[in-house]
C-alpha positions in Angstrom: -32.7 -13.4 36.9 -35.3 -12.9 39.8 -35.9 -15.8 42.1 -38.7 -15.5 44.7 -38.2 -16.2 48.3 -39.6 -19.9 49.1 -38.6 -22.7 51.4 -35.9 -24.5 50.0 -33.2 -23.8 47.2 -31.6 -26.6 45.3 -28.0 -25.8 43.7 -26.4 -28.1 41.4 -22.8 -28.0 40.8 -21.7 -30.1 37.8 -18.3 -30.8 36.8 -18.1 -32.6 33.5 -18.6 -32.2 29.5 -21.6 -30.3 28.2 -24.3 -31.9 30.4 -27.7 -30.7 29.9 -26.8 -28.9 26.8 -26.6 -29.2 23.0 -22.9 -27.9 23.1 -20.7 -30.6 21.5 -18.3 -31.9 24.2 -15.5 -30.2 22.6 -17.1 -26.7 23.7 -17.2 -24.8 27.1 -19.6 -22.0 28.0 -17.9 -19.2 29.0 -20.7 -17.7 31.1 -22.1 -19.0 34.0 -25.2 -21.3 33.1 -28.1 -20.4 35.1 -31.3 -22.5 34.6 -34.7 -21.8 35.9 -37.7 -23.3 34.5 -37.1 -23.5 30.8 -34.6 -20.6 30.8 -30.9 -21.1 29.9 -28.7 -18.0 30.0 -25.3 -18.5 29.4 -22.4 -17.1 27.2 -21.1 -18.1 23.7 -19.0 -21.6 23.6 -15.3 -21.5 22.7 -12.9 -23.9 21.7 -11.0 -26.0 24.2 -7.2 -26.6 23.8 -6.8 -30.3 23.2 -10.3 -31.0 21.9 -11.4 -31.8 18.4 -14.2 -32.0 15.9 -15.5 -28.5 17.3 -18.0 -26.3 15.2 -16.4 -23.4 13.3 -18.9 -21.2 14.5 -19.6 -20.6 18.6 -23.4 -22.0 19.3 -25.3 -21.0 22.5 -25.9 -23.6 24.7 -29.6 -24.8 24.9 -31.6 -27.2 27.3 -32.4 -30.6 26.2 -35.3 -30.3 28.9 -36.5 -27.7 31.1 -35.5 -27.7 34.7 -37.3 -29.6 37.0 -38.7 -27.0 39.2 -39.2 -23.1 39.0 -38.1 -22.8 42.3 -34.7 -24.7 41.5 -31.6 -22.9 40.1 -29.1 -24.9 38.5 -25.6 -23.3 38.1 -23.3 -25.3 35.9 -19.8 -24.6 35.1 -17.7 -26.6 32.9 -14.0 -27.4 33.4 -13.0 -30.0 31.1 -14.2 -31.5 27.7 -13.5 -35.4 27.8 -11.5 -36.3 30.3 -13.7 -35.7 33.5 -16.8 -38.0 34.4 -20.1 -36.1 35.3 -20.7 -35.7 38.9 -23.1 -33.7 41.0 -23.2 -32.3 44.6 -26.7 -31.2 45.7 -26.8 -28.8 48.3 -30.0 -28.0 50.0 -30.4 -25.1 52.1 -33.7 -24.4 53.9 -34.3 -20.7 54.7 -37.2 -18.1 54.3 -35.4 -15.8 51.9 -32.5 -17.1 50.0 -31.8 -14.2 47.7 -28.6 -13.3 49.9 -27.5 -16.5 49.3 -28.0 -16.9 45.9 -26.3 -13.6 44.9 -23.2 -14.5 47.1 -22.9 -18.0 45.7 -23.5 -16.6 42.2 -20.8 -13.9 42.8 -18.3 -16.5 43.9 -18.8 -18.3 40.7 -18.6 -15.5 38.7 -15.3 -14.7 40.2 -13.7 -17.9 39.2 -15.3 -17.7 35.7 -12.4 -15.7 33.8 -9.8 -18.3 34.8 -11.9 -20.9 33.2 -12.7 -18.5 30.5 -8.8 -17.3 29.6 -7.9 -21.2 29.9 -9.6 -21.5 26.5 -8.6 -17.9 25.0 -4.9 -18.4 24.0 -2.5 -15.0 24.1 -1.9 -14.0 20.6 1.7 -13.2 19.3 1.6 -12.4 15.5 5.2 -11.8 14.1 5.3 -10.2 10.5 8.6 -9.7 8.6 9.1 -7.2 6.1 10.2 -8.0 2.7 11.5 -11.2 3.5 11.7 -13.9 0.7 10.3 -17.4 1.3 13.7 -19.0 0.1 15.5 -16.9 3.2 14.5 -19.2 5.9 16.2 -22.5 6.5 12.8 -24.7 7.1 11.9 -23.5 3.4 14.8 -24.9 2.1 17.6 -22.3 2.6 20.9 -24.0 3.7 23.3 -21.1 3.8 21.4 -18.9 6.2 21.3 -19.5 10.0 17.7 -19.2 11.1 17.4 -21.5 13.8 14.7 -20.0 16.2 12.4 -19.7 13.2 13.4 -23.2 12.0 12.6 -24.5 15.9 8.9 -22.6 15.7 8.3 -24.5 12.5 9.4 -28.0 14.1 7.1 -27.1 16.9 4.1 -26.0 14.9 2.6 -26.3 11.5 4.4 -24.9 8.5 2.4 -23.7 5.6 3.7 -24.2 2.1 1.4 -22.4 -0.3 0.9 -19.0 2.3 0.0 -16.0 -0.1 -0.1 -12.3 0.7 -3.1 -10.5 -0.5 -0.9 -7.8 -2.1 2.6 -7.6 -3.2 3.3 -4.3 -1.2 3.6 -3.3 2.1 0.5 -0.8 2.8 -2.1 -3.0 0.9 -0.8 -6.3 2.1 -0.8 -5.3 5.8 -4.5 -3.6 5.3 -5.7 -7.0 4.0 -3.7 -8.7 7.2 -5.4 -6.4 9.7 -8.9 -6.5 8.1 -9.1 -10.1 6.4 -10.3 -8.1 3.2 -8.6 -7.5 -0.2 -7.3 -3.9 0.0 -9.4 -2.8 -2.8 -12.4 -3.1 -0.5 -10.9 -0.1 1.9 -9.8 1.9 -0.9 -6.1 0.8 -0.8 -5.2 1.0 -4.4 -4.1 3.9 -6.9 -0.6 4.8 -5.8 0.0 1.4 -4.2 1.7 2.6 -1.0 1.9 5.8 1.3 4.9 7.5 0.8 4.9 10.0 3.5 4.1 10.2 7.2 2.2 13.1 6.9 0.0 12.0 3.9 -3.8 12.2 4.6 -4.5 8.5 3.3 -4.6 5.4 5.5 -6.8 2.3 6.7 -10.4 4.1 7.0 -12.1 4.5 10.3 -15.0 2.0 9.3 -12.6 -0.7 8.7 -12.7 -3.6 11.8 -9.4 -4.8 12.6 -9.0 -7.8 14.6 -7.3 -6.0 17.3 -10.6 -4.0 17.9 -12.5 -7.0 18.1 -10.0 -8.6 20.7 -10.0 -5.5 22.6 -13.9 -6.0 22.9 -13.4 -9.3 24.3 -11.3 -8.0 26.9 -7.6 -8.6 25.3 -5.0 -6.2 25.9 -3.6 -5.3 22.2 -0.4 -4.0 21.6 1.7 -3.3 18.3 5.4 -2.9 18.1 6.9 -2.2 14.8 5.7 -0.8 11.8 2.5 0.6 11.1 2.3 2.0 7.5 -1.6 2.4 7.5 -1.4 6.3 7.8 -1.6 8.6 10.9 -3.6 11.8 10.4 -6.6 12.9 8.0 -7.2 16.8 8.5 -4.9 17.9 11.0 -2.0 17.2 12.9 -3.0 15.3 16.1 -6.3 13.8 14.8 -4.8 10.3 14.7 -7.7 9.0 12.4 -5.5 6.3 11.0 -3.6 5.8 14.3 -3.0 2.2 15.3 -4.7 3.3 18.7 -8.1 4.1 16.5 -7.9 1.1 14.8 -8.0 -1.5 18.4 -4.5 -1.2 19.4 -4.2 -0.2 23.2 -0.5 0.4 22.9 1.7 1.1 20.0 5.4 1.9 19.8 7.4 2.0 16.9 7.3 3.7 13.1 4.2 5.3 12.1 5.5 5.0 8.7 8.3 2.1 7.2 12.3 2.3 6.7 13.5 4.0 3.6 17.3 4.5 2.3 16.7 8.0 3.9 16.5 6.4 7.6 20.4 5.9 7.3 22.2 9.3 6.7 25.1 7.5 5.1 23.0 6.1 2.4 21.8 7.9 -0.9 18.0 9.0 -0.7 15.7 6.9 -2.5 12.7 9.4 -2.7 15.4 11.7 -4.0 16.1 9.1 -6.9 12.4 8.0 -7.5 10.6 11.7 -7.0 13.3 14.3 -6.2 15.2 14.1 -9.5 12.2 14.8 -11.4 11.4 17.9 -9.2 15.0 18.7 -9.4 14.9 18.6 -13.3 11.7 20.9 -13.1 13.1 23.5 -11.2 16.4 23.6 -13.2 14.4 24.0 -16.5 12.4 26.7 -14.8 15.6 28.5 -13.6 17.3 28.5 -16.6 14.0 29.7 -18.5 14.2 32.6 -16.0 17.7 33.4 -16.7 16.8 33.6 -20.5 14.1 36.0 -20.0 16.4 38.2 -18.1 19.3 38.0 -20.6 16.7 38.5 -23.6 15.1 41.6 -21.7 18.9 42.8 -20.8 19.9 42.8 -24.4 16.3 44.2 -25.9 15.7 41.0 -27.6 12.2 40.6 -26.1 10.0 43.3 -24.7 9.0 41.4 -21.2 8.3 43.7 -18.5 10.9 43.3 -15.3 8.0 42.2 -13.0 6.9 39.2 -15.0 10.8 38.3 -15.1 11.0 38.6 -11.2 7.8 36.7 -10.8 9.4 34.1 -12.8 12.4 34.3 -10.5 10.2 34.2 -7.5 8.2 31.0 -8.7 11.7 29.2 -9.3 13.0 30.1 -6.0 9.9 28.7 -4.4 9.8 25.6 -6.2 13.8 25.0 -5.2 12.8 25.7 -1.6 10.0 23.4 -1.5 12.0 20.8 -3.1 14.7 21.2 -0.5 12.4 21.6 2.3 10.7 18.3 1.3 13.2 15.8 0.0 16.2 17.4 2.1 14.5 16.7 5.4 13.1 13.4 4.4 14.8 11.7 7.5 13.0 14.3 9.8 9.8 13.8 8.2 9.4 10.0 7.8 11.9 8.4 10.4 10.4 8.8 13.5 9.3 6.5 16.6 6.3 7.0 18.3 5.0 5.8 21.6 1.0 6.1 21.4 0.3 9.6 20.3 3.8 11.0 21.1 6.9 11.2 19.0 9.5 10.2 21.0 12.2 10.4 18.7 12.7 12.4 15.4 14.8 11.2 13.7 15.1 7.8 14.7 18.6 6.5 15.5 18.9 3.1 13.3 21.5 1.4 15.5 19.6 1.4 18.6 16.1 0.5 17.0 16.2 -3.2 16.9 17.1 -3.2 20.7 14.2 -0.8 21.5 11.9 -2.9 19.7 13.0 -6.2 21.6 12.9 -4.2 24.8 9.3 -3.0 23.8 8.1 -6.5 22.9 9.6 -8.2 26.0 8.1 -5.7 28.2 4.7 -5.9 27.0 4.7 -9.6 27.4 5.7 -9.1 31.2 3.2 -6.6 31.8 0.4 -8.6 30.4 1.3 -12.0 31.5 -1.5 -12.4 33.9 -4.5 -11.6 31.2 -5.1 -12.6 27.6 -3.2 -10.4 25.1 -2.9 -10.1 21.7 1.0 -8.8 20.4 1.4 -7.8 16.8 5.3 -7.5 16.4 5.6 -6.0 13.1 9.2 -6.1 12.3 11.4 -3.7 10.3 13.6 -6.3 9.4 14.4 -7.0 6.5 13.4 -3.8 4.8 16.3 -1.6 3.0 18.2 0.1 4.3 18.9 -3.1 6.4 19.9 -1.5 9.9 21.8 -4.2 11.5 24.0 -4.1 15.0 27.7 -4.6 15.1 27.0 -7.9 16.7 25.7 -9.3 13.5 27.7 -7.4 10.6 29.7 -9.6 8.6 28.2 -13.0 9.9 26.5 -14.2 6.9 27.4 -15.5 3.8 25.2 -13.2 1.9 26.5 -9.8 2.7 24.2 -6.8 4.7 20.8 -8.8 3.8 22.1 -12.2 5.1 23.4 -10.3 8.2 19.9 -8.7 8.7 18.2 -12.1 8.3 20.2 -13.7 10.9 19.6 -10.9 13.4 16.0 -10.9 12.5 16.1 -14.7 13.5 17.7 -13.7 16.9 15.3 -11.2 17.5 12.3 -13.6 16.9 14.2 -16.1 19.4 14.4 -13.8 22.3 10.6 -12.9 22.0 9.9 -16.8 22.0 12.4 -16.7 24.9 10.3 -14.1 26.8 7.1 -16.3 26.4 8.9 -19.2 28.0 10.6 -17.4 30.9 6.8 -16.0 31.9 5.3 -19.3 31.6 3.4 -18.4 28.3 4.5 -21.0 25.6 1.7 -23.4 26.1 -1.0 -20.6 26.2 0.0 -18.7 23.3 -1.0 -19.1 19.6 1.9 -17.6 17.6 2.1 -16.8 14.0 5.6 -15.6 11.9 5.1 -14.7 7.8 6.2 -12.0 5.6 4.0 -9.4 4.3 5.0 -10.2 0.8 8.1 -11.7 -1.3 11.5 -10.4 -1.3 12.5 -7.4 -3.2 14.7 -8.3 -6.5 15.4 -4.7 -7.2 16.8 -3.7 -3.9 20.5 -3.5 -4.4 23.5 -1.0 -4.5 26.4 -0.9 -6.7 28.1 -3.6 -4.7 25.7 -6.0 -3.7 22.0 -7.4 -3.7 20.1 -6.0 -0.7 16.7 -7.7 -0.9 15.4 -11.2 -0.5 15.5 -14.7 -2.1 12.2 -16.2 -3.2 13.5 -19.6 -3.7 12.2 -21.4 -7.0 9.0 -19.0 -7.2 9.0 -16.5 -10.4 9.4 -12.5 -9.5 9.1 -10.7 -6.3 8.1 -7.5 -4.3 5.7 -5.5 -6.5 4.6 -8.4 -8.9 0.8 -9.0 -8.1 0.8 -12.3 -10.2 3.9 -14.1 -9.9 4.3 -16.4 -7.0 7.7 -14.9 -5.8 5.8 -11.5 -5.1 3.1 -13.1 -3.0 3.9 -16.4 -1.9 5.7 -16.4 2.1 6.4 -18.1 4.6 3.6 -19.1 7.1 4.3 -20.8 10.9 2.0 -21.3 13.3 2.6 -22.9 16.9 0.1 -23.6 20.0 2.0 -26.1 22.0 -0.4 -29.1 23.0 -3.1 -28.0 20.4 -1.7 -28.1 16.9 0.3 -30.9 15.8 4.3 -30.5 15.7 6.0 -30.5 12.7 3.0 -30.9 10.5 3.2 -29.5 6.8 0.2 -28.1 5.1 0.0 -27.6 1.3 -3.1 -26.1 0.7 -3.3 -22.4 -0.3 -3.8 -20.1 2.6 -3.6 -16.2 2.9 -2.5 -13.6 5.1 -6.3 -12.6 5.0 -7.3 -15.6 7.0 -5.4 -14.5 10.1 -8.3 -12.3 10.9 -11.2 -14.7 11.1 -8.6 -17.2 13.0 -7.8 -14.6 15.6 -11.0 -13.3 16.2 -12.5 -16.8 16.5 -9.4 -17.5 19.2 -10.4 -14.8 21.1 -13.9 -15.5 21.4 -15.2 -12.7 18.9 -17.7 -12.5 16.1 -16.5 -11.9 12.3 -18.2 -8.9 11.4 -21.5 -9.6 9.3 -21.9 -6.3 7.5 -19.1 -6.6 5.1 -17.7 -9.3 2.9 -14.5 -11.0 4.8 -12.3 -12.8 2.2 -10.1 -14.5 4.7 -11.4 -17.9 6.4 -10.6 -19.5 9.7 -7.2 -21.6 9.6 -8.4 -23.7 12.5 -10.4 -26.6 10.9 -7.6 -26.9 8.5 -4.4 -26.5 11.2 -6.3 -29.1 13.5 -7.3 -31.4 11.1 -11.0 -31.2 10.9 -10.7 -30.0 7.3 -8.5 -31.7 4.5 -8.7 -29.1 2.1 -8.4 -25.0 2.3 -11.6 -23.0 2.6 -10.5 -20.9 -0.7 -11.7 -22.2 -3.7 -10.3 -19.3 -5.4 -7.9 -16.6 -4.9 -7.4 -13.4 -6.6 -3.8 -11.5 -6.8 -3.8 -7.8 -7.3 -1.4 -5.4 -8.2 -2.7 -2.0 -7.2 -6.1 -1.9 -8.8 -5.4 -4.3 -11.8 -6.4 -8.0 -11.4 -3.3 -9.8 -12.6 -3.8 -13.2 -12.0 -6.5 -15.7 -10.3 -6.2 -19.1 -8.8 -8.3 -22.3 -8.8 -8.1 -24.5 -5.9 -9.8 -27.8 -7.6 -8.0 -31.0 -7.4 -5.2 -29.4 -9.0 -3.9 -25.5 -8.5 -4.7 -23.8 -11.7 -3.4 -20.1 -12.1 -4.4 -17.8 -14.5 -2.5 -14.5 -15.7 -3.8 -11.9 -17.5 -1.4 -9.3 -17.2 2.4 -9.6 -16.3 5.3 -7.0 -15.8 7.5 -6.7 -18.6 10.9 -7.5 -17.2 13.8 -5.3 -18.1 16.3 -6.5 -19.1 14.6 -9.3 -20.9 15.0 -12.5 -19.0 16.1 -10.7 -15.8 12.9 -11.8 -13.8 12.6 -8.3 -12.5 12.6 -4.5 -13.8 15.8 -3.5 -13.0 15.5 -0.2 -14.7 13.1 0.9 -12.1 12.6 0.4 -8.2 9.5 -1.7 -9.0 7.6 -3.2 -11.8 4.6 -1.6 -12.7 1.0 -2.6 -12.3 -0.4 -0.9 -15.8 0.9 1.0 -18.9 3.5 0.2 -21.2 5.3 -1.8 -18.4 3.0 -4.5 -18.4 2.0 -7.4 -20.9 -1.9 -8.0 -21.4 -2.5 -11.7 -22.3 -5.3 -12.9 -24.6 -5.7 -15.5 -24.3 -4.5 -15.8 -20.7 -1.6 -17.5 -19.7 -2.5 -20.6 -17.5 -0.2 -22.8 -15.2 -0.7 -26.0 -13.2 1.1 -25.1 -9.6 0.6 -28.5 -8.6 3.2 -30.0 -11.2 4.8 -26.5 -12.0 5.2 -24.4 -9.1 7.9 -22.0 -10.6 5.5 -21.0 -13.3 7.9 -22.0 -15.8 5.9 -23.8 -18.7 2.7 -22.1 -19.6 0.1 -24.5 -20.7 -1.7 -24.6 -24.1 -4.8 -26.2 -25.6 -2.5 -28.5 -27.2 -0.4 -29.4 -24.4 -4.0 -29.3 -21.8 -7.1 -30.7 -22.5 -8.8 -28.7 -20.0 -7.4 -25.4 -20.9 -10.5 -23.7 -22.0 -12.5 -25.2 -19.3 -10.5 -23.8 -16.9 -10.1 -20.3 -18.3 -13.9 -20.3 -18.7 -14.3 -21.4 -15.1 -11.9 -18.8 -13.4 -13.0 -16.2 -15.7 -16.6 -16.8 -14.2 -15.1 -16.7 -10.6 -13.6 -13.3 -11.4 -16.7 -11.9 -12.7 -18.7 -13.2 -9.5 -15.8 -11.6 -7.3 -15.4 -8.2 -9.0 -19.5 -7.9 -8.3 -18.7 -7.8 -4.7 -16.5 -4.7 -4.8 -18.1 -1.4 -4.3 -17.0 2.1 -4.9 -14.9 3.4 -1.7 -13.0 6.5 -1.3 -9.7 6.0 -2.4 -6.9 6.2 0.2 -4.0 5.9 -2.2 -4.7 8.9 -4.4 -2.4 11.6 -5.4 -4.2 13.8 -3.1 -3.8 11.4 -0.1 -0.3 10.5 -0.6 1.3 14.0 -0.9 3.2 15.5 1.8 1.1 18.0 3.9 2.9 19.8 6.3 -0.2 20.5 8.3 -0.1 16.8 8.9 3.3 16.3 9.7 3.8 14.6 13.2 6.6 16.3 15.2 7.8 16.3 18.6 8.8 20.1 18.9 7.0 23.2 17.2 6.8 22.6 13.5 8.9 22.8 11.5 11.6 22.5 14.4 11.0 18.7 14.7 14.0 17.5 16.6 14.4 15.1 19.5 17.0 12.5 18.7 17.8 10.0 21.7 15.1 11.9 23.9 14.5 11.0 27.5 11.2 9.9 26.7 12.2 6.7 25.1 11.7 4.2 27.7 9.6 4.4 30.9 11.6 2.9 33.8 9.5 0.0 34.2 10.0 -1.1 30.4 13.4 -1.3 30.4 15.2 -5.1 30.1 18.8 -6.0 29.6 19.6 -7.6 26.5 22.1 -10.1 26.3 23.3 -11.7 23.0 
């Protein structure tokens, strides 16, 4: 702004709530407000800790009346919302040219601006467990597993009892978590998850994550742990799906996910799922080649020897391909990266927990003097359940219980790091699981998956509550009421607009955002969830939908066919299918009242529920409107995108000689911390 030299310059410094502006008292302007004539220059308004009834969206400050004189410059900085009275200190300077003085004063005020701004922008810590059942935690009713740190988080914050994943499997659920959108909108359907680090599918570059928006707002943005949203597109090292391409400025962890192959002592799950089919195919081809050779030798068939040798070469190539893919599964998928660099290949599971904790604590220490977003994407409690010796045999529920209790210890250490760095009260902390516990994870001795409490179904089941209802805990001391329990339907997709609002950003307006900010609900400004309807997908198929009216109605269109019948799971295969012969299509649909029957044990009928037809019709209309908002997009989980492509394989050496176990590049000296039990 240009200010003409004059005989006098009047500077007003104000301490007080929203003086001279239409911003409510509960909101602070982040920028220095400069008023000249009728001009108001300011930044957006942000929520202030401890203030209530603020608007959901930031509003620009506007003048109630123009400034008294075009030669007056009024600079107002607000420091509190309701506690300070309004004070004004007029300073009059007589001078010929006050331009230099003006610039000097405003520079000083601008220098102090970030501190006032950061006070209203909390640090954000997001902790997401993998495959954790809602019934595995003490504060959700488990009295046989010890989870004191997570329970303490719930006591000091808000606990959500109807928190829902947007998908029942890792890749689509996490895509929805990062973007606030159903995974179908970003192409996250098809084969349901990514199966290889060297596949070409992943989170598209045109999707906007909360990390990208907060980075634009000046936040440090870090991801420690599991990614599972793809890595490369066309060439090794293009990193088109990498976390650093989606707004994170630091990444340490697995670009893929834990699989049984990561533990060299366990049998290969991928070999069971896909390798066995390849092995049978190669065996049949080899048998055919031998039969041709024998027939040719005995004169039973007139087949050129060139054809026989060609078939033999094809069989050998198939066998070599199978062995190269599945025999080296641990090397291809079980790797650790720091930013774009592969640091360990294959990874050492026994040391991984300590490394993840060191990285998380070091990130907090490095960024304690600036606002940060830290997404700790835990490897716990996914199979093969790597557990340190200190926790083996401690629980009453075998290896899975040991892993849950170690996870709780890990969460406690991260929370301790906030406390030790003086960040507890200035950090918004969130804990959840990406979907329900796995009922099909087991070996010949024990169950290796979680417990979903009273809820029916589990991981991979898009409609049943056990596959999608997850723990949800939020803490922000002094802002969110301690010990509060909210029973309204909420979604993992709600984290996106919540985090964006906390960081002072704007939710994208050029696309459909399915999540809603949790802040009005958490702080008591709203009594009911903003979700009237939620839709529950299994791959591409819509399995169920819920309607939050006075009651909470749940309509099932498709359910998996359990095997054996009555088992509550599909024990004849790794996951229940989404379509085909393994599902049941219900016409008319199944209807449950979750308010009275959260376990979905008794489906309603027109005879038992007078509103049956009205509810089915109302939900059907909502489904139709929702599906009209879905646009065709490239499928990221198509067969071509999930296949292993050697030219996309991340490698710490020269491919295929990828070998750097326990390399010296694992930890920079500055990030090493001592771990104590």
